[in-house]
DSSP file (Angstrom, degrees, kcal/mol; ACC not computed):
  #  RESIDUE AA STRUCTURE BP1 BP2  ACC     N-H-->O    O-->H-N    N-H-->O    O-->H-N    TCO  KAPPA ALPHA  PHI   PSI    X-CA   Y-CA   Z-CA
    1    1 A M    >>        0   0    0      0, 0.0     3,-1.9     0, 0.0     4,-0.5   0.000 360.0 360.0 360.0 -19.0  -57.7  -80.3   22.1
    2    2 A E  T 34  +     0   0    0      1,-0.3     0, 0.0     2,-0.2     0, 0.0  -0.311 360.0  26.4 -60.0 144.1  -61.3  -81.5   22.6
    3    3 A G  T 34 S+     0   0    0      2,-0.2    -1,-0.3     1,-0.0     0, 0.0   0.214  98.8  94.1  86.2 -16.4  -63.7  -78.7   23.0
    4    4 A Y  T <4 S+     0   0    0     -3,-1.9     2,-0.3     2,-0.0    -2,-0.2   0.868  73.4  68.9 -73.7 -38.0  -61.4  -76.4   21.0
    5    5 A F     <  -     0   0    0     -4,-0.5    14,-0.3     1,-0.1    -2,-0.2  -0.626  62.5-163.6 -87.7 141.2  -63.2  -77.1   17.7
    6    6 A T        +     0   0    0     12,-1.6     2,-0.3    -2,-0.3    13,-0.2   0.620  69.9  34.2 -98.1 -15.5  -66.7  -75.8   17.2
    7    7 A E  E     -A   18   0A   0     11,-2.3    11,-2.6    58,-0.0     2,-0.4  -0.969  56.2-154.4-140.7 152.7  -67.7  -78.0   14.2
    8    8 A E  E     -A   17   0A   0     -2,-0.3     2,-0.5     9,-0.2     9,-0.2  -0.996  16.7-170.8-126.1 125.7  -67.2  -81.4   12.7
    9    9 A I  E     -A   16   0A   0      7,-2.6     7,-3.1    -2,-0.4     2,-0.6  -0.964  16.5-138.7-119.7 128.8  -67.6  -81.9    9.0
   10   10 A S  E     +A   15   0A   0     -2,-0.5     2,-0.4     5,-0.2     5,-0.2  -0.776  32.3 162.6 -89.8 122.9  -67.6  -85.3    7.3
   11   11 A L  E >   -A   14   0A   0      3,-2.9     3,-2.0    -2,-0.6    -2,-0.0  -0.991  64.3 -13.5-140.5 130.1  -65.6  -85.4    4.0
   12   12 A S  T 3  S-     0   0    0     -2,-0.4    93,-0.1     1,-0.3     3,-0.1   0.869 127.0 -52.3  48.8  47.5  -64.3  -88.4    2.1
   13   13 A D  T 3  S+     0   0    0      1,-0.2     2,-0.3    -3,-0.0    -1,-0.3   0.690 122.0 100.1  63.9  20.3  -65.0  -90.8    5.0
   14   14 A H  E <  S-A   11   0A   0     -3,-2.0    -3,-2.9    -5,-0.0     2,-0.5  -0.907  70.4-123.8-130.0 160.3  -63.0  -88.5    7.4
   15   15 A V  E     -A   10   0A   0     84,-0.5    84,-3.0    -2,-0.3     2,-0.6  -0.906  16.8-159.9-104.9 130.6  -63.9  -86.0   10.0
   16   16 A V  E     -AB   9  98A   0     -7,-3.1    -7,-2.6    -2,-0.5     2,-0.4  -0.955  10.2-151.4-108.8 117.9  -62.5  -82.5    9.7
   17   17 A K  E     -AB   8  97A   0     80,-2.8    80,-2.3    -2,-0.6     2,-0.4  -0.759  19.7-173.3 -90.7 134.7  -62.7  -80.6   13.0
   18   18 A V  E     -AB   7  96A   0    -11,-2.6   -11,-2.3    -2,-0.4   -12,-1.6  -0.977  33.9-150.5-134.3 137.2  -63.0  -76.8   12.5
   19   19 A D     >  +     0   0    0     76,-2.6     4,-2.2    -2,-0.4    76,-0.3  -0.769  31.6 172.4 -99.6  83.3  -62.9  -73.8   14.8
   20   20 A R  H  > S+     0   0    0     -2,-0.9     4,-2.8     1,-0.2     5,-0.2   0.894  70.8  51.8 -63.2 -44.7  -65.2  -71.9   12.4
   21   21 A E  H  > S+     0   0    0      1,-0.2     4,-2.4     2,-0.2    -1,-0.2   0.906 110.9  48.0 -62.3 -41.8  -65.8  -68.9   14.7
   22   22 A K  H  > S+     0   0    0      2,-0.2     4,-2.4     1,-0.2    -1,-0.2   0.908 112.1  50.0 -64.6 -41.4  -62.0  -68.4   15.2
   23   23 A T  H  X S+     0   0    0     -4,-2.2     4,-2.6     2,-0.2    -2,-0.2   0.930 110.9  48.8 -63.1 -45.5  -61.4  -68.7   11.4
   24   24 A I  H  X S+     0   0    0     -4,-2.8     4,-2.1     1,-0.2    -2,-0.2   0.927 111.1  50.9 -58.4 -45.2  -64.2  -66.1   10.7
   25   25 A E  H  X S+     0   0    0     -4,-2.4     4,-0.7     1,-0.2    -1,-0.2   0.908 111.6  47.4 -59.4 -44.1  -62.7  -63.8   13.3
   26   26 A L  H >< S+     0   0    0     -4,-2.4     3,-0.8     1,-0.2     4,-0.3   0.915 111.4  50.2 -65.1 -43.5  -59.2  -64.1   11.7
   27   27 A Y  H >< S+     0   0    0     -4,-2.6     3,-1.5     1,-0.2    -1,-0.2   0.842 100.3  64.3 -65.6 -33.6  -60.5  -63.5    8.2
   28   28 A Q  H 3< S+     0   0    0     -4,-2.1    -1,-0.2     1,-0.3    -2,-0.2   0.804 103.0  49.5 -60.1 -28.2  -62.4  -60.4    9.2
   29   29 A K  T << S+     0   0    0     -3,-0.8    -1,-0.3    -4,-0.7    -2,-0.2   0.511  95.5  92.9 -88.7  -5.9  -59.1  -58.7   10.1
   30   30 A L  S <  S-     0   0    0     -3,-1.5     2,-0.1    -4,-0.3     8,-0.1  -0.596  77.6-113.3 -93.6 149.5  -57.4  -59.6    6.7
   31   31 A P        -     0   0    0      0, 0.0    41,-0.9     0, 0.0    -1,-0.1  -0.394  39.7 -98.3 -72.5 156.8  -57.3  -57.5    3.6
   32   32 A G  B >   -C   71   0B   0     39,-0.2     3,-1.3     1,-0.1     7,-0.4  -0.379  28.0-115.7 -70.8 154.3  -59.1  -58.6    0.5
   33   33 A I  T 3  S+     0   0    0     37,-3.0     7,-1.9     1,-0.3     6,-0.5   0.850 116.9  53.0 -57.9 -36.1  -57.1  -60.4   -2.2
   34   34 A A  T 3  S+     0   0    0     36,-0.4    -1,-0.3    10,-0.2     2,-0.2   0.574  89.4  98.9 -79.7  -9.5  -57.9  -57.5   -4.6
   35   35 A E  S X> S-     0   0    0     -3,-1.3     4,-2.1     1,-0.1     3,-1.7  -0.520  80.4-125.7 -80.4 147.2  -56.5  -54.9   -2.2
   36   36 A S  T 34 S+     0   0    0      1,-0.3    -1,-0.1     2,-0.2     5,-0.1   0.762 108.1  66.2 -64.1 -24.6  -53.0  -53.6   -2.7
   37   37 A S  T 34 S+     0   0    0      1,-0.1    -1,-0.3    -5,-0.1    -4,-0.1   0.669 115.5  29.1 -72.4 -14.6  -52.1  -54.5    0.9
   38   38 A H  T <4 S-     0   0    0     -3,-1.7    -2,-0.2    -6,-0.3    -5,-0.1   0.789 137.9 -65.5-101.3 -66.7  -52.6  -58.1   -0.1
   39   39 A C     <  -     0   0    0     -4,-2.1    -5,-0.2    -6,-0.5    -6,-0.1   0.215  50.4-170.8-148.4 -66.9  -51.6  -58.2   -3.8
   40   40 A G        +     0   0    0     -7,-1.9    -4,-0.2     1,-0.2    -6,-0.1   0.533  30.1 149.3  80.8   5.1  -54.1  -56.2   -5.8
   41   41 A C     >  -     0   0    0     -8,-0.2     4,-2.4    -6,-0.2     5,-0.2  -0.173  63.8-100.9 -67.4 168.6  -52.9  -57.3   -9.2
   42   42 A A  H  > S+     0   0    0      1,-0.2     4,-2.3     2,-0.2     5,-0.2   0.874 122.9  52.4 -59.6 -39.8  -55.3  -57.5  -12.2
   43   43 A D  H  > S+     0   0    0      2,-0.2     4,-2.5     1,-0.2    -1,-0.2   0.916 110.7  47.1 -63.9 -42.5  -55.5  -61.3  -11.8
   44   44 A C  H  > S+     0   0    0      2,-0.2     4,-2.3     1,-0.2    -2,-0.2   0.897 111.5  51.3 -66.2 -39.8  -56.4  -61.1   -8.1
   45   45 A Q  H  X S+     0   0    0     -4,-2.4     4,-1.8     1,-0.2    -2,-0.2   0.910 112.0  46.6 -63.2 -41.7  -59.0  -58.4   -8.8
   46   46 A L  H  X S+     0   0    0     -4,-2.3     4,-2.8     2,-0.2    -2,-0.2   0.902 110.0  54.1 -66.7 -41.1  -60.6  -60.5  -11.5
   47   47 A Y  H  X S+     0   0    0     -4,-2.5     4,-3.5     1,-0.2     5,-0.3   0.929 107.6  50.0 -58.3 -46.3  -60.5  -63.6   -9.2
   48   48 A V  H  X S+     0   0    0     -4,-2.3     4,-1.3     1,-0.2    -1,-0.2   0.907 112.3  47.8 -61.1 -41.6  -62.4  -61.7   -6.5
   49   49 A K  H  < S+     0   0    0     -4,-1.8     4,-0.3    -5,-0.2    -1,-0.2   0.926 117.2  42.4 -63.2 -44.8  -65.0  -60.6   -9.0
   50   50 A Q  H >< S+     0   0    0     -4,-2.8     3,-1.7     1,-0.2    -2,-0.2   0.891 108.2  56.7 -72.4 -40.4  -65.4  -64.1  -10.4
   51   51 A I  H >< S+     0   0    0     -4,-3.5     3,-1.4     1,-0.3    -1,-0.2   0.827  99.7  61.7 -64.3 -29.2  -65.4  -66.0   -7.1
   52   52 A G  T 3< S+     0   0    0     -4,-1.3    -1,-0.3    -5,-0.3    -2,-0.2   0.709 104.3  49.7 -65.6 -19.1  -68.3  -63.8   -5.9
   53   53 A Q  T <  S+     0   0    0     -3,-1.7    -1,-0.3    -4,-0.3    -2,-0.2   0.313  85.0 124.1-100.4   5.8  -70.3  -65.3   -8.9
   54   54 A A  S <  S-     0   0    0     -3,-1.4    91,-0.1    -4,-0.2    56,-0.0  -0.160  73.9 -80.5 -62.7 162.1  -69.4  -68.9   -8.0
   55   55 A S     >  -     0   0    0      1,-0.1     4,-2.3     4,-0.0     5,-0.2  -0.172  37.6-112.1 -62.6 158.0  -72.2  -71.4   -7.5
   56   56 A A  H  > S+     0   0    0      1,-0.2     4,-2.4     2,-0.2     5,-0.2   0.847 117.8  56.5 -59.9 -35.0  -74.0  -71.5   -4.2
   57   57 A N  H  > S+     0   0    0      2,-0.2     4,-1.7     1,-0.2    -1,-0.2   0.904 108.1  46.6 -65.0 -41.6  -72.5  -75.0   -3.5
   58   58 A V  H  > S+     0   0    0      2,-0.2     4,-1.8     1,-0.2    -2,-0.2   0.940 113.8  47.3 -66.1 -47.3  -68.9  -73.7   -3.9
   59   59 A L  H  X S+     0   0    0     -4,-2.3     4,-2.4     1,-0.2    -2,-0.2   0.884 111.1  52.2 -63.2 -37.9  -69.6  -70.7   -1.7
   60   60 A A  H  X S+     0   0    0     -4,-2.4     4,-2.0    -5,-0.2    -1,-0.2   0.854 104.3  57.3 -65.5 -34.7  -71.2  -72.9    0.9
   61   61 A F  H  < S+     0   0    0     -4,-1.7     4,-0.5     2,-0.2    -2,-0.2   0.936 110.2  43.7 -62.2 -45.5  -68.2  -75.2    0.9
   62   62 A F  H ><>S+     0   0    0     -4,-1.8     5,-1.8     1,-0.2     3,-1.5   0.945 112.5  53.5 -59.2 -48.7  -65.9  -72.2    1.8
   63   63 A Q  H ><5S+     0   0    0     -4,-2.4     3,-1.2     1,-0.3    -2,-0.2   0.792  94.7  66.7 -63.8 -31.2  -68.4  -70.9    4.4
   64   64 A Q  T 3<5S+     0   0    0     -4,-2.0    -1,-0.3     1,-0.3    -2,-0.2   0.762 107.3  42.6 -63.9 -20.9  -68.6  -74.2    6.4
   65   65 A F  T < 5S-     0   0    0     -3,-1.5    -1,-0.3    -4,-0.5    30,-0.2   0.493 119.8-109.1 -97.7  -6.3  -65.0  -73.7    7.3
   66   66 A G  T < 5 +     0   0    0     -3,-1.2     2,-0.4    -4,-0.5   -39,-0.2   0.593  68.3 149.4  87.9  12.9  -65.3  -70.0    8.1
   67   67 A I      < -     0   0    0     -5,-1.8    -1,-0.3    -6,-0.2    -2,-0.1  -0.661  41.9-150.1 -86.0 130.8  -63.3  -69.0    5.0
   68   68 A D    >   -     0   0    0     -2,-0.4     3,-2.1     1,-0.1    -9,-0.0  -0.900  12.0-151.7 -91.9 111.1  -64.1  -65.7    3.2
   69   69 A P  T 3  S+     0   0    0      0, 0.0    -1,-0.1     0, 0.0   -18,-0.1   0.561  91.0  61.5 -67.7  -5.3  -63.1  -66.6   -0.4
   70   70 A T  T 3  S+     0   0    0    -19,-0.1   -37,-3.0   -37,-0.0   -36,-0.4   0.377 103.3  58.9 -96.6   4.2  -62.2  -63.0   -1.2
   71   71 A K  B <  S+C   32   0B   0     -3,-2.1     2,-1.5   -39,-0.3   -39,-0.2  -0.885  97.7   6.2-131.8 160.6  -59.5  -62.8    1.5
   72   72 A E  S    S+     0   0    0    -41,-0.9   -40,-0.1    -2,-0.3    19,-0.1  -0.061  81.5 128.9  72.1 -31.8  -56.2  -64.5    2.5
   73   73 A A        -     0   0    0     -2,-1.5     2,-0.7     1,-0.1    19,-0.2  -0.092  58.7-132.7 -66.9 152.2  -55.6  -66.8   -0.4
   74   74 A E  E     -D   91   0C   0     17,-1.7    17,-1.8     2,-0.0     2,-0.4  -0.934  39.1-163.9 -94.3 116.9  -52.5  -67.1   -2.5
   75   75 A V  E     -D   90   0C   0     -2,-0.7     2,-0.4    15,-0.2    15,-0.2  -0.857  19.7-178.8-117.0 139.0  -54.1  -67.0   -6.1
   76   76 A W  E     -D   89   0C   0     13,-2.7    13,-2.5    -2,-0.4     2,-1.0  -0.998  24.7-139.9-132.4 131.1  -52.7  -68.0   -9.5
   77   77 A R  E     +D   88   0C   0     -2,-0.4    11,-0.3    11,-0.2     3,-0.2  -0.807  26.3 179.1 -87.1 105.8  -54.6  -67.7  -12.8
   78   78 A A  E     +     0   0C   0      9,-1.7     2,-0.4    -2,-1.0    10,-0.2   0.877  69.4  24.2 -79.2 -40.9  -53.4  -71.0  -14.3
   79   79 A I  E    S-D   87   0C   0      8,-1.9     8,-2.5    -3,-0.2     2,-0.6  -0.985  81.0-144.2-130.7 120.7  -55.3  -70.7  -17.6
   80   80 A S  E     -     0   0C   0     -2,-0.4     6,-0.2     1,-0.2     4,-0.1  -0.764  63.3 -36.8 -96.8 117.3  -56.3  -67.3  -18.9
   81   81 A N  E >  S+     0   0C   0     -2,-0.6     2,-0.6     1,-0.2     3,-0.5   0.809  73.4 172.5  45.7  49.4  -59.5  -66.7  -20.7
   82   82 A E  E >  S-D   85   0C   0      3,-2.1     3,-1.4    -3,-0.3    -1,-0.2  -0.803  75.6 -14.6 -88.5 119.8  -59.6  -70.0  -22.6
   83   83 A N  T 3  S-     0   0    0     -2,-0.6    -1,-0.2     1,-0.3     3,-0.1   0.826 132.6 -51.9  56.4  33.7  -63.0  -70.3  -24.4
   84   84 A G  T <  S+     0   0    0     -3,-0.5    63,-3.2     1,-0.3     2,-0.3   0.562 120.3 101.0  83.6   8.6  -64.4  -67.5  -22.2
   85   85 A F  E <   -DE  82 146C   0     -3,-1.4    -3,-2.1    61,-0.3     2,-0.4  -0.932  56.3-149.5-127.7 150.4  -63.3  -69.1  -18.9
   86   86 A D  E     - E   0 145C   0     59,-3.0    59,-2.8    -2,-0.3     2,-0.5  -0.948  10.2-150.7-114.9 139.0  -60.4  -68.6  -16.5
   87   87 A T  E     -DE  79 144C   0     -8,-2.5    -8,-1.9    -2,-0.4    -9,-1.7  -0.948  19.0-175.0-111.6 129.2  -59.0  -71.4  -14.4
   88   88 A Y  E     -DE  77 143C   0     55,-2.9    55,-2.1    -2,-0.5     2,-0.4  -0.840  20.0-155.4-120.2 154.7  -57.4  -70.5  -11.0
   89   89 A T  E     +DE  76 142C   0    -13,-2.5   -13,-2.7    -2,-0.3     2,-0.3  -0.995  23.8 174.0-122.3 135.3  -55.6  -72.3   -8.3
   90   90 A A  E     -DE  75 141C   0     51,-2.3    51,-2.7    -2,-0.4     2,-0.5  -0.996  22.3-146.5-143.1 146.7  -55.8  -70.8   -4.8
   91   91 A D  E     +DE  74 140C   0    -17,-1.8   -17,-1.7    -2,-0.3     2,-0.2  -0.966  21.8 174.8-116.0 127.6  -54.6  -71.8   -1.3
   92   92 A Y  E     - E   0 139C   0     47,-3.0    47,-2.6    -2,-0.5     2,-0.3  -0.738  14.6-145.9-120.7 170.6  -56.6  -70.9    1.8
   93   93 A H  E     + E   0 138C   0     -2,-0.2     2,-0.3    45,-0.2    45,-0.2  -0.986  13.9 178.2-139.1 149.3  -56.2  -71.8    5.5
   94   94 A F  E     - E   0 137C   0     43,-1.9    43,-2.7    -2,-0.3     2,-0.6  -0.984  39.2 -99.5-146.3 158.0  -58.5  -72.4    8.4
   95   95 A V  E    S+ E   0 136C   0    -76,-0.3   -76,-2.6    -2,-0.3     2,-0.3  -0.662  80.2  79.5 -78.3 117.3  -58.2  -73.3   12.0
   96   96 A G  E     -B   18   0A   0     39,-1.3     2,-0.3    -2,-0.6   -78,-0.2  -0.988  62.6-113.7 171.1-170.1  -58.8  -77.1   12.2
   97   97 A N  E     -B   17   0A   0    -80,-2.3   -80,-2.8    -2,-0.3     2,-0.5  -0.962  17.0-128.8-158.5 134.8  -57.5  -80.6   11.8
   98   98 A I  E >   -B   16   0A   0     -2,-0.3     3,-0.5   -82,-0.2     2,-0.4  -0.782  33.6-137.8 -83.4 125.4  -58.3  -83.6    9.5
   99   99 A Q  T 3  S+     0   0    0    -84,-3.0   -84,-0.5    -2,-0.5     3,-0.1  -0.698  76.6   4.8 -88.2 133.3  -58.8  -86.6   11.8
  100  100 A G  T 3  S+     0   0    0     -2,-0.4     2,-0.3   -86,-0.1    -1,-0.2   0.520 123.0  55.3  78.9   5.5  -57.3  -89.9   10.8
  101  101 A A    <   -     0   0    0     -3,-0.5    -3,-0.1     1,-0.1     3,-0.1  -0.976  68.3-137.5-161.4 153.8  -55.4  -88.6    7.7
  102  102 A D  S    S+     0   0    0     -2,-0.3    16,-3.3     1,-0.2     2,-0.3   0.743  90.1   8.3 -85.2 -25.1  -52.8  -86.0    6.8
  103  103 A E  E     -F  117   0C   0     14,-0.3     2,-0.4    34,-0.0    14,-0.3  -0.986  63.2-134.0-152.3 159.7  -54.7  -85.0    3.6
  104  104 A L  E     -F  116   0C   0     12,-3.1    12,-1.0    -2,-0.3     3,-0.1  -0.954  30.5-117.0-116.4 137.0  -57.9  -85.5    1.6
  105  105 A E  E     -     0   0C   0     -2,-0.4    11,-0.2     1,-0.2     9,-0.1  -0.110  56.8 -61.7 -61.8 168.6  -57.9  -86.2   -2.1
  106  106 A W  E     -     0   0C   0      9,-0.1     2,-0.5     7,-0.1     9,-0.2  -0.283  51.2-156.0 -58.9 133.4  -59.6  -83.7   -4.4
  107  107 A I  E     -F  114   0C   0      7,-2.8     7,-2.4    -3,-0.1     2,-0.5  -0.965  10.6-137.9-114.1 123.6  -63.3  -83.3   -3.7
  108  108 A Q  E     +F  113   0C   0     -2,-0.5     2,-0.4     5,-0.2     5,-0.2  -0.731  26.6 171.2 -87.1 122.9  -65.4  -82.0   -6.6
  109  109 A I  E >   -F  112   0C   0      3,-3.0     3,-2.3    -2,-0.5    -2,-0.0  -0.948  61.6 -59.9-129.8 108.9  -68.0  -79.4   -5.6
  110  110 A G  T 3  S-     0   0    0     -2,-0.4    -1,-0.0     1,-0.3   -56,-0.0  -0.315 120.9 -11.2  55.3-127.6  -69.8  -77.8   -8.6
  111  111 A E  T 3  S+     0   0    0     -3,-0.1    33,-1.3     2,-0.0     2,-0.3   0.293 126.9  74.2 -86.6   8.9  -67.2  -76.1  -10.8
  112  112 A A  E <   -FG 109 143C   0     -3,-2.3    -3,-3.0    31,-0.2     2,-0.4  -0.887  61.6-149.9-126.5 153.4  -64.4  -76.4   -8.2
  113  113 A S  E     -FG 108 142C   0     29,-2.5    29,-2.4    -2,-0.3     2,-0.4  -0.974  17.7-161.0-117.4 137.9  -62.1  -79.1   -6.8
  114  114 A F  E     -FG 107 141C   0     -7,-2.4    -7,-2.8    -2,-0.4     2,-0.4  -0.966   8.2-172.6-122.8 134.6  -60.9  -78.8   -3.2
  115  115 A G  E     - G   0 140C   0     25,-2.3    25,-2.9    -2,-0.4     2,-0.4  -0.983   9.1-161.1-122.5 138.9  -57.9  -80.6   -1.6
  116  116 A L  E     +FG 104 139C   0    -12,-1.0   -12,-3.1    -2,-0.4     2,-0.3  -0.946  11.4 173.7-123.7 141.7  -57.2  -80.4    2.1
  117  117 A V  E     -FG 103 138C   0     21,-2.0    21,-2.9    -2,-0.4     2,-0.4  -0.996  37.7-111.8-144.8 138.5  -54.0  -81.1    4.0
  118  118 A N  E     - G   0 137C   0    -16,-3.3     2,-0.7    -2,-0.3    19,-0.2  -0.579  38.9-127.4 -66.1 124.8  -53.0  -80.7    7.7
  119  119 A Y  E     + G   0 136C   0     17,-2.9    17,-0.5    -2,-0.4    -1,-0.1  -0.675  40.5 163.6 -81.4 115.4  -50.4  -77.9    7.6
  120  120 A K        +     0   0    0     -2,-0.7    -1,-0.2    15,-0.1     3,-0.1   0.422  38.9 102.2-113.5  -2.2  -47.3  -79.2    9.4
  121  121 A C  S    S-     0   0    0      1,-0.2     4,-0.0     2,-0.0    -2,-0.0  -0.180  84.9 -72.9 -76.2 174.3  -44.7  -76.7    8.3
  122  122 A G    >   -     0   0    0      1,-0.1     3,-0.7     2,-0.1    -1,-0.2  -0.264  37.9-121.7 -65.7 155.8  -43.4  -73.8   10.4
  123  123 A M  T 3  S+     0   0    0      1,-0.2    -1,-0.1    -3,-0.1     9,-0.1   0.426  95.7  88.1 -80.9   1.8  -45.7  -70.8   11.0
  124  124 A S  T 3   +     0   0    0      3,-0.0    -1,-0.2     2,-0.0     6,-0.1   0.292  58.2 134.4 -84.5  13.6  -43.2  -68.4    9.5
  125  125 A S    X   -     0   0    0     -3,-0.7     3,-0.8     1,-0.1    -2,-0.0  -0.341  57.7-139.2 -62.8 139.7  -44.7  -69.0    6.0
  126  126 A L  T 3  S+     0   0    0      1,-0.2    -1,-0.1     3,-0.0     4,-0.1   0.688 100.7  58.2 -72.7 -18.0  -45.3  -65.8    4.0
  127  127 A V  T 3  S+     0   0    0      2,-0.1    -1,-0.2     1,-0.1    -2,-0.1   0.545  95.0  70.7 -91.7  -6.4  -48.6  -67.2    2.7
  128  128 A I  S <  S-     0   0    0     -3,-0.8    -1,-0.1    -5,-0.1   -55,-0.0  -0.944  89.6-118.7-111.2 122.5  -50.1  -67.7    6.2
  129  129 A P    >   -     0   0    0      0, 0.0     3,-1.8     0, 0.0    -4,-0.1  -0.257  22.0-121.7 -57.2 143.9  -51.1  -64.6    8.1
  130  130 A S  T 3  S+     0   0    0      1,-0.3    -7,-0.0    -4,-0.1    -4,-0.0   0.708 107.1  69.1 -63.3 -20.9  -49.2  -64.2   11.4
  131  131 A A  T 3  S+     0   0    0   -105,-0.1    -1,-0.3     2,-0.0     2,-0.2   0.712  81.9  92.6 -71.5 -19.2  -52.5  -64.2   13.4
  132  132 A F    <   -     0   0    0     -3,-1.8     2,-0.3    -9,-0.1     4,-0.1  -0.502  57.2-172.4 -75.8 143.2  -53.1  -67.8   12.5
  133  133 A S        -     0   0    0     -2,-0.2    -2,-0.0     2,-0.2    -3,-0.0  -0.947  30.3 -51.8-132.1 156.8  -51.9  -70.5   15.0
  134  134 A K  S    S+     0   0    0     -2,-0.3     2,-0.1   -39,-0.1   -39,-0.1  -0.326  99.8  61.9 -68.7 151.6  -51.8  -74.3   14.7
  135  135 A P  S    S+     0   0    0      0, 0.0   -39,-1.3     0, 0.0     2,-0.4   0.418  73.9 163.4 -83.4 143.4  -53.6  -76.5   14.1
  136  136 A I  E     -EG  95 119C   0    -17,-0.5   -17,-2.9   -41,-0.3     2,-0.5  -0.969  28.7-151.9-129.5 141.8  -54.2  -75.3   10.5
  137  137 A V  E     -EG  94 118C   0    -43,-2.7   -43,-1.9    -2,-0.4     2,-0.5  -0.960  14.2-144.9-109.4 132.0  -55.6  -77.0    7.5
  138  138 A E  E     -EG  93 117C   0    -21,-2.9   -21,-2.0    -2,-0.5     2,-0.6  -0.856  14.6-161.6 -94.5 128.7  -54.5  -75.7    4.1
  139  139 A M  E     -EG  92 116C   0    -47,-2.6   -47,-3.0    -2,-0.5     2,-0.4  -0.951   1.9-162.9-116.2 118.0  -57.2  -75.9    1.5
  140  140 A A  E     -EG  91 115C   0    -25,-2.9   -25,-2.3    -2,-0.6     2,-0.4  -0.777   7.1-166.2 -95.7 143.1  -56.3  -75.8   -2.2
  141  141 A V  E     -EG  90 114C   0    -51,-2.7   -51,-2.3    -2,-0.4     2,-0.5  -0.994  13.0-167.0-129.8 137.5  -59.0  -75.0   -4.7
  142  142 A R  E     +EG  89 113C   0    -29,-2.4   -29,-2.5    -2,-0.4     2,-0.4  -0.995  25.1 169.1-117.3 123.3  -59.0  -75.4   -8.5
  143  143 A I  E     -EG  88 112C   0    -55,-2.1   -55,-2.9    -2,-0.5     2,-0.5  -0.998  28.0-154.3-142.7 138.4  -61.8  -73.5  -10.1
  144  144 A T  E     +E   87   0C   0    -33,-1.3   -57,-0.2    -2,-0.4    -2,-0.0  -0.958  25.3 173.2-113.0 125.8  -62.9  -72.5  -13.6
  145  145 A M  E     -E   86   0C   0    -59,-2.8   -59,-3.0    -2,-0.5   -94,-0.1  -0.932  38.8 -89.6-133.0 153.0  -65.1  -69.5  -13.9
  146  146 A P  E     -E   85   0C   0      0, 0.0     2,-0.6     0, 0.0   -61,-0.3  -0.349  43.0-117.6 -61.1 138.3  -66.5  -67.4  -16.7
  147  147 A H              0   0    0    -63,-3.2   -67,-0.0     1,-0.2  -101,-0.0  -0.680 360.0 360.0 -77.0 117.8  -64.3  -64.5  -17.7
  148  148 A N              0   0    0     -2,-0.6    -1,-0.2  -102,-0.1   -63,-0.0   0.354 360.0 360.0-142.8 360.0  -66.3  -61.3  -17.0
């Protein structure tokens, strides 16, 4: 498996190996969350609008793994427009592997928390695009953004 990964990222005293270029290539072929071919519901459309306004630190966290935050994710609006903010939970995937652990506890980056886990289930999951192949890391995000 050595040489397969293009990047090594240090998080929570662990190394996450990432094939960033492969992940970017896979995401380029996927529909956007707001598109009807993915979901396209009002909540997904609002999430895409809001995630584009996330802080630079949050967007950079996605980008270091090759993830386009407007694509692929399974999104849930957990708290709707409370005090002018919406809270979402979303699951993304990237080609990679957490070294020395199966999962990483929640990492706070700006207005978001990220949790990472080595995906060990079968690849027939409806939430993972068929173009992805193992090894895969599933990245969960909890984020609160202004309702706009």
